[in-house]
N, C-alpha and C positions, 0 to 999 in steps of 0.2 A: 438560581440553580447553576451549579458549576458545570463546566465543560465535561468533567469526568462523570458526574451524575447523569447528565443528558446522554452521554455515551452509553451508560448502562441501560437506561430506559429504551433507547432506540435499538441497541444490540439485542435486548431481550426478546424482541419480536422477529429477529432475523435468524431463522433456523433453516439451513440449506437442505436438510433432508426433505425429499419430495413427499414423505409421509407426514411431515409435521404440520399441524393445524393449530393456529393460535385462537381464532375466533370465527364465528359464522354469522352472517347476516343474510336473512332471507325475506323476500317480499312476495306477495301474491301476484303483484303486477307481472305480466309476462314480458314486458319490455326489458331489454338488456340493462343490467345495473352498472352504474358508473363504478369502475374499479374491478369489475368481473372480467379480468383480462383473458381468462381461459374459457369463458362462456359456459361454466357449469351451473350457473344460477345463484352462486353464493360469492361473497367477498371474503377471501381467506388469505393467509400468508402465501399460499400457493400462487395467488395472482401476482404478488410482488415478485415471486420467484420466476413466474412466466415472463414477466417483463425483463428481468435480469438476464434470463436465458436468451430472449430475443435480441437483447442489446449486444450480447457476445456471440450472436449468430449460431446458437444451439437450436436444434429443432424444437418446436412447441406444438401443442395440440389445441385446436379450436381457438386460436388467437383472435380477439376482437379489438381492432385498433381503436374504434370509437370509445369503447368501454375502458380501454387501457389508458386513454388520454385524459387523465383525471383533472388536469388543469386547463383542458380545452384550448391548448395553444397550437393545435394542429399537428403536433409531432409527439411521438412517445419517447420519453427520455427517462433517465434514472430518477429524475424528480418525481415522475408518476409512481414509480415503485416506492419511493420514500413517502409519498402522500398516503399510500395504502398502509405502509408500516405505521405511520403516525396515527392514522385513523384507528387501526386495530389496537394500538397501545394507549388509546384514550386521548391522544392529542387531536381532538376533533377539528379545531381551528375553523369550523364552519363549512368544511368540505361536504358536499352532498354525496359522498361516497356511500355505496350501498343502496342508493335510490335509482329509479329509472333515469337513463341518461338524458331524457328530455328535460330534466330539471336543470335550472340555471346553475352554472358552475362558477367557481371563484378561484382565481389563480393562486398557486402556492408559492409565493415569492418571499413571504416573511421569514425571518430567522427565528428558530425556536426560542421561546422565552428563556432568558438566562444564558444563552450561548454567547460567549465573548465575541465581540465584533471581529477581533483579529484572527479568530479561528476559521472564519469563512472568507475565502478569497474573493467571493463575489461582492462582498461588502467593502473591499478595499478600494481606495481611490484609483481611478484610471489616470495614468501619467502618459502624456504624449511624448514619445521618445524623440530625441534628436537623431539626426542621421547617423546610423551605426558606422563604426570604422569599417573600412573595406579590407584592411589587411587581416590575414588569418591569424589565429592565436599562436603564440609562441610555443615551441615544444617544452615539455616539462623537464627542467634540469634535475637529474637524479640525486645530486647531493642533498637537495632540500627534502627534509623528512619531518613528519608530524612529531609533536612532543610525545614521548613515551608516558603512558599513564600508569599509575600505581597498580600493583598486582592484587592487593587485598581490597575488595570492594564491599562496602556495606550496602545491603539491599533492604528495602523497607516494604512491608506488606500491610495495606489498609484492610482491616478485617470487616469488610462491608457485608459479610454473610453472618456475622456475629457467632463465629465458631467459639466454643468454650476452650478449645486447645488449638494452637497454631504451630505447625511444624514446617520445616523446610528440608526436604530431602534433596541434597545437593550431590551431584555426581558428574562423572565424565562420560559423555555419550559413547565415545568410541571404545572404551574399555569396560564400562559399567562400574568402575571404581567409585565408591561413595564416600563422602565425608563422614557419614555415620549411617548405621543400618536403619532400615525402614522402621518407623515413619520419619526418621531424620532428626535434625536438631530442633529442640524446642526453642522457638524464637523469643527474643527478649522484648518485653513491653517497653515502649518508648513514651507514648503519650496518647491522649485522645484528641483527634483532630477537630477542626471546626465543623465537620459534618457529623460529629458524634461517634465516629468510628475509632476503635482502638488500633493503634499502629504498632507494629512489631518490627524488629530488625534482626539481621544475622550478617556476619561477615564471612566472606569466602575468597580464597585465592583463585582468581579466574584463569590463571595459567595452569592450574591443576584440575579444575572442574568447570563445566560449561553448561550445565542444566540444573534446573530447580523444579521441584514439584511441591507446591504449597498444599497442605492437607491438615485435616483434623483427626487423622487416623482412619477415617472412613471415607469422607468426601475428599476430592482432590481436584487440582487443576490439571490441564494438559502439561506435557513436558515442555518447559519454557526455557529459552536461552538465558543465561546470566553472563553478562559481558562487561567490558569496560565502558560501554554506553548504557549500562543498566543502573537504575536507581530505585524508583518506586513501582510497586505492582498493586493491582486491585482486581477483583473478579468482575469480568466484563460481559458475562452471559449467563443465561440459565444453562443447566447441564444438558448439553446437546451434542457434544463432540466425544463420541464413545463413552457417554455417561460422565464426562469430565467437564469442568469449567474452563472457559477461555479467559485469559487474563488481559488486562490493559496495562499500559505502562505510563508512568508520569515521572517528572523530576521532583524527587522528594524535597519539600521545603521551598519550592520555587513556584510562586504564583504568576509572575509575569510570563508571557508566552512569546516574546519577540514581536517582530513587525512584518506584516505581509504587504507588499506593494504590487500593484498590477500594472503591467505595461502592455500596450496594444501595438503589435508590430505587423507590417505588411508581409503576408505569407505568399510565396510564389504562385499558389493556386488561385489567387485573386480575392482573398478576403483578409480581414484583420484577425490575427491570432493572439490570444492572451498569453502572457508569460508572467508567472507569479514568482516574486523574489522575496524569500523569507530571510531576514537577518536576526540573529539571536540576541537575547538580552545582553546588554553591554556593548553592542556594536556602536562605534562612534566614527562617523565618516571623517571627522576632523583628525582622528588619531591615525596617521599614516604609518606609524611604527608597528601597529598590530595588524597582522595579515591573517586572512581566513582562507581555508580551502573551500572549494565549491563542488557541490553535488548537483548535477543536472539530471532531472527526472522526467520521463514521459508521463502522460496523463496528469498534468499539473493540476487539473480541476479536482483531483481525488486526494490531495495530499494534506490539506490543512483544515478541512471542514467536513462535516458529516452529511450534509444535505445532498451532496452530489455523488456520493460513493455508490458502488455497485451493491454493497451489502448492508449499508447502514452504519458500518464502522468507519474509522478514518485511519490513515497511515501512521499518525502520531510521530511524524518525522521531527517536529519541533521538540517534543518531549524527549526523544532519544538524544538529539544533539545537546540539549541542555543537560541531560544526565551525564553525557560524556564530558562536558565542560566542568560539571561539579566534581567529577573524579580526577580532574587535572588535565584533561585533554584540551586540544585547541578547538576554537570555534569553527563551525561549518556553516556556510551560506547554502541554502537549498533553493534551487531554481526549478520550478515546474513549468514545463511547456505544455500548454493545453492541447488535448487531442481534438480532432475535428468532430463536429456534431452535424447531422445525426450519425448513428453508429456506422452506416455505410462509409462515411467519410473517414471515420476513425480506422475502420478496417483497411482502407486504402492507404492512409498516411503512415500507419504503423506496421506495414508489411513491406519488408525489403523484397525487391524483385530478383530472386535468385534463379529464375527459370520457371518451368511448369510446376504449379502447386500439386500437392499430393492428391491422389484420386479421392473424389468425394468432398473435399473441404470447401469447394466453391458453392456447394449446395447450402452452406450455412452463412455465407457472406460474400463480400466483394473483395477477394484476396488476389485475384489475377492481376498481373501488371501493376503490382503495388507501388505506391509512391514513397517508399521508405528512404530512397536516396535523397529525394527532395527534402524530407523531414530532417534527415541526417545533415545535409548541407546547410539547412536553415539553422540548426543548433550550432554547428561548428563555425559557420561563416557570418552569422548574424547575431545569435543570442550570446555566444561566448565573448566576442569582441565588445558587445554592448555592456555586459556585466563587468568585464575586466577593465574597461575604460572608466567606469563610474564607481566601483566598489574597491575596498581595500582587500585585495586577494593575493594569495601566493600562487604558485604554479601547480599545486596539487588539485587535480580534477577527478571526479568520478561521474559515472553515468549509470542510471538504474531505471528499472521499470518492472511492471508485472503484466502477465498475460500477453496481449499484443504489444504492450509497452515493454515487456520483457524481451521479446524477440528483437524489437527495434533497438533497445538499449544495447543488447549484445552486438547487433549489426553496427551501430554507431561506434562502439568501442573497438571492434575488430577492424573496421574501416580506417580508424584513426588511432592506432595503437600508440603512436608517438605523443598523443595529446591527452591520454587518460591514464591515471594511475590505477584505477580499479573499475570493475563492471559488476553490477548487480542484476541478475536475471532471475526474477521470482515468478514461479508458475509460467515460464515462458512458452509461447505458442510455437515451439519448434516443430510441432506436428504438421504445420503448413507445408513442410517439404519432407521428402523421403530421405533416408540415410544416403542414398546415392547422390542426391542433389546436394546435400550438406557436404559430403565428401568432396564433390567436385568444386564447391565454393571454397572450402577450407584449403584445398590443394593449391589455390591461387595465392595463398598468403605465406609470408615468410615469418616463422615464429622463432627464429634463431637469435633475435636480438632481445632487447629489454621490453617485455610485454606486460600488459596490465594483469593484476590479480583479478580473478573471476570468481564470483560467488553465485552458485546455482541453488535454487530452492524449489521444491515442489511438494504439495500435499498428496496423500494417497487414500483419502477417506472414502469408504464405501457409501457414504452419504452424498457424495458429490460426483456426478457423472462427468462433468467438465474437467475437474481436476484429474480424475482417473484417465481421461482421454489424453491429457497433456503429459501425464507421468512418464510413459516409456521413453519418448524422445528427450524429455527434460533431464532425466537421469542418465541417458546414454551419451549426451553431448560431451561430457568430460572425457569419456573413453575415445570418442571420435577425434577430439582435439589432441589427446595424447598420441594417437596413431599418426597425426600429422606433425608431430614434433613440439607440441605446446608443452612447456615445463609442468610436470605434475605438481610441484610445490607452489605453483601460481594459481591452482584451481581448488575449489572446495564445493562439494555437492552435499546438500542437506535434504533429508526426506522426513516429513512428519506424517505418520500414518493416520493421525486424526485431522490433518490439515485439509481445509476446504478452500475453494476459490474465492477468497474474500480479503478485504483490507484488514479484517481482524487478525488473520494469521500473518499477513505480510507485515503488519505493524509489530507483531511479536518477534519476527525474525529480522526486522530492519536494524535493531541495535547490533546484532551479530554481523550482519552484512557490512554495516558501517565500520565497526571496530576492526573486523578482519580485512576489509578493503583498505583501510588506512594503515593497517599493520601497526597498531598502537599497543 
């Protein structure tokens, strides 16, 4: 089973609407059921959602820790939500989910059948690092620029819903100007792929248009970015986002996925932190003439595999980088820095301490006195020197993340504007601080020099309470930055009204963040 097909199967059960129910399992036994995280007597997709909400410190009702701990490892993690999702979508794997919790349990450590080993960083070999260099990374010389990519991009659509007609409605979001009127351009049949799906193509000038809606005249996908880091698309969900399908991305014609290596480093808080280093297809450590830019990302455990993500989707970072390279762009090494576990440690590590947190937010997690500076210093003083002393890299660096990782990536980039070319803050948790606190912090910075490009993204779906909570400050930050002198042409804010708080949507917008950040 391919990585893409597994993605569809797992994503099909992850519906973030609190009203969505995928399956029901009931027993006469009055003992709590394994997997019944919300204690309502049934095992539903709502139980996975309850765990997800608990992990991101949203309030939950009737939470039962013992029932939520599906793998009986003593802690509730995203793996437990994934176990429920797999159970409900018929990946039973022997889990006694849906039965009284007195039943023996079986740990959920195996990789889903058919999942490529390179897609899951937990399967990558652990490398004991040498002592990292102590000198800080050099500043990025501005003359060095990424290769410009061709403007006309051919995008491919794998018709895995077997539509009789396949159209691509391509338009520019800011103006509404379309390449052709609805339902768009009839896509050209290319071939039938190895999975029996008909593949279609269309070519668009992505300097004139930046969005595509795949449709059959009736059914359609959500509005989807089309960029210089775009190549292949497929439908990655049941219709659950405003009645529209969410897409997944892949590099058309590319089967290899690159290589993930795992390095264990000493973290200042007294434990070993995993750092995942992904190199693209074609990377040759012996070829010193070919240099790669590096993107450093928070929540490294969520980037390259599906079993650890908040929503069952993955970021698809590797697919987007490979697509960019297919279109003539330079290679990018992606480095993911693991967030602490359990969730309380993640809350602490990915929260910069800017002062008193906003009223009420500490009821949802441990955000006061955040350790964001320690995490930032770790990235800049330990991780970057380690990567730059061992890999063929140039001086172009980016930093990105989502949710708590979004606020931390923003903080890292602003604290070290001389070291990063671009920042990606997707669904950032700017809500942790009030406008007054943010203004006070931003007032301490000098934005008159050469500053990073910043890409802000947030969803605004009425199906997702968390994303709607984050929305006001996420979209206001650009204005706050402008008021403090940050150049308007160095910032871009994108809103998706169907967007939810999930890797599925972050993956869809990752190619746009990457191509805009690199300015290719």
